[in-house]
C-alpha positions as CSV (number, residue, x, y, z in Angstrom):
1,M,-75.7,36.3,10.1
2,P,-72.1,35.8,9.7
3,F,-69.3,36.8,12.7
4,I,-65.6,35.9,12.3
5,E,-62.9,35.4,14.6
6,V,-59.2,35.7,14.7
7,S,-56.2,36.2,16.8
8,T,-52.8,37.4,16.7
9,V,-49.4,36.6,19.4
10,V,-48.0,40.1,19.2
11,A,-44.3,40.2,20.8
12,G,-44.7,42.4,23.5
13,D,-46.2,43.7,27.1
14,I,-50.2,44.0,27.8
15,S,-49.9,47.0,29.0
16,G,-48.2,48.0,25.9
17,I,-50.4,46.7,23.7
18,W,-52.8,47.7,25.4
19,E,-52.2,51.2,24.8
20,I,-52.1,50.5,21.3
21,V,-55.1,48.5,20.7
22,S,-57.6,51.2,22.7
23,D,-56.5,54.4,21.1
24,M,-58.7,53.7,18.2
25,E,-58.4,57.3,16.9
26,G,-54.9,56.3,16.2
27,Y,-55.9,53.0,13.9
28,P,-56.2,55.0,10.2
29,K,-52.4,56.1,10.7
30,F,-51.5,52.3,10.2
31,M,-54.6,50.8,8.8
32,P,-54.8,51.5,5.0
33,N,-58.2,51.2,4.6
34,L,-59.2,53.2,7.1
35,Q,-59.7,56.7,6.0
36,S,-61.1,57.9,9.8
37,V,-62.1,57.4,13.4
38,T,-63.6,60.2,15.6
39,I,-64.7,59.2,19.0
40,E,-68.1,62.4,19.4
41,E,-67.9,61.3,22.5
42,R,-65.9,60.4,25.9
43,G,-67.2,59.0,28.6
44,E,-65.6,57.5,32.0
45,N,-64.7,53.1,31.0
46,S,-66.4,54.0,26.9
47,T,-67.3,56.0,23.7
48,V,-68.6,57.0,20.7
49,S,-67.5,57.2,17.9
50,S,-67.4,57.0,14.2
51,W,-65.7,55.1,11.4
52,V,-65.4,55.1,7.2
53,S,-63.7,52.5,5.9
54,N,-62.3,51.6,2.2
55,V,-63.2,48.1,2.0
56,D,-62.5,47.9,-2.3
57,G,-63.3,51.0,-3.5
58,R,-66.3,51.2,-1.1
59,V,-66.9,53.5,1.6
60,I,-68.2,51.7,4.6
61,R,-69.8,54.5,7.6
62,W,-70.7,53.4,11.2
63,R,-70.7,55.0,14.5
64,E,-70.1,52.2,17.3
65,R,-69.9,52.2,21.7
66,D,-67.6,51.3,22.5
67,V,-67.0,50.4,26.3
68,F,-63.4,49.5,27.9
69,F,-62.7,47.0,31.0
70,P,-59.1,48.0,31.1
71,A,-58.9,45.5,34.0
72,E,-59.7,41.9,32.0
73,Y,-58.0,44.2,28.6
74,R,-61.4,43.4,26.6
75,I,-63.3,46.1,24.5
76,A,-66.9,45.5,23.8
77,Y,-68.1,47.7,20.7
78,N,-71.6,47.8,18.8
79,Q,-73.2,49.4,16.5
80,I,-74.5,52.5,16.6
81,S,-76.0,53.7,13.6
82,G,-74.7,53.2,9.5
83,D,-74.3,51.3,6.6
84,L,-75.1,47.4,8.3
85,K,-77.7,46.2,10.0
86,K,-75.6,44.5,12.8
87,F,-72.3,45.0,14.0
88,E,-70.7,44.7,17.0
89,G,-67.4,42.1,19.0
90,Q,-65.1,42.5,20.7
91,W,-61.2,43.1,21.5
92,L,-59.4,40.8,24.1
93,L,-55.7,40.7,25.1
94,E,-53.9,37.8,27.6
95,E,-50.8,36.8,28.4
96,V,-49.8,33.6,27.0
97,T,-46.6,32.4,27.2
98,E,-45.0,33.9,23.2
99,G,-46.7,37.5,24.1
100,V,-49.9,38.6,23.8
101,K,-52.7,37.1,22.4
102,I,-55.2,39.4,21.0
103,V,-58.6,38.3,20.0
104,L,-60.5,40.0,18.2
105,T,-64.7,39.4,17.1
106,V,-67.2,40.7,15.3
107,D,-71.4,39.9,14.6
108,F,-72.9,41.2,11.5
109,E,-75.6,41.8,9.2
110,F,-76.0,43.0,6.3
111,G,-80.0,42.8,6.4
112,I,-81.5,43.1,3.4
113,P,-82.3,39.0,4.1
114,M,-82.4,39.0,-0.9
115,V,-79.7,39.9,-1.0
116,A,-77.2,38.7,2.5
117,T,-78.3,35.4,1.2
118,L,-75.7,36.3,-1.9
119,L,-72.8,38.1,-0.5
120,N,-72.7,37.1,3.3
121,P,-70.1,34.5,2.0
122,L,-68.4,37.2,0.7
123,L,-68.7,40.1,2.9
124,K,-67.1,36.9,5.5
125,K,-64.6,37.0,3.6
126,K,-63.6,40.3,3.6
127,V,-64.7,41.1,7.5
128,R,-62.2,37.9,8.3
129,E,-59.5,39.6,5.5
130,N,-60.4,43.0,6.9
131,S,-59.9,42.5,11.0
132,E,-56.8,39.5,9.8
133,G,-55.1,43.5,8.9
134,M,-56.2,44.8,11.4
135,L,-55.0,42.2,13.5
136,A,-51.3,42.2,11.1
137,A,-50.7,45.9,11.3
138,I,-50.6,46.3,15.7
139,K,-48.5,43.7,15.3
140,G,-46.4,44.7,12.9
141,L,-46.7,48.3,15.6
142,C,-45.8,46.8,18.1
143,E,-43.3,44.5,17.0
144,G,-41.5,46.9,15.1
145,K,-42.3,46.0,11.7
């Protein structure tokens, strides 16, 4: 099961950056490979959201549960249904000397053992590139670039 962890440091205030990171419905406005994010259910500190992404011409769809821990500046997510067998991870914001460190983890499984052996390295590369792109987009939005 491939596991990805990417991070970046963003100049800015942690509460302002948290507002952007926790507003997942707004992601398609500044993340070109995301076609849509729709909140289907909203609880006190959780949501169920439906995502549609386009990665190299392949449309990927999934539904996920997001649990928000605002006091910790952390969001845990896990796929409820979708194109992958497993898709889960977390967002974590941490104040550092240079600003705010954003860490995104993704743990996923393709789901077809014989194909996974061949595709996991490619998928891991694509998920890493996509995750780095998400962080770069958030950084650009937060820093006005």
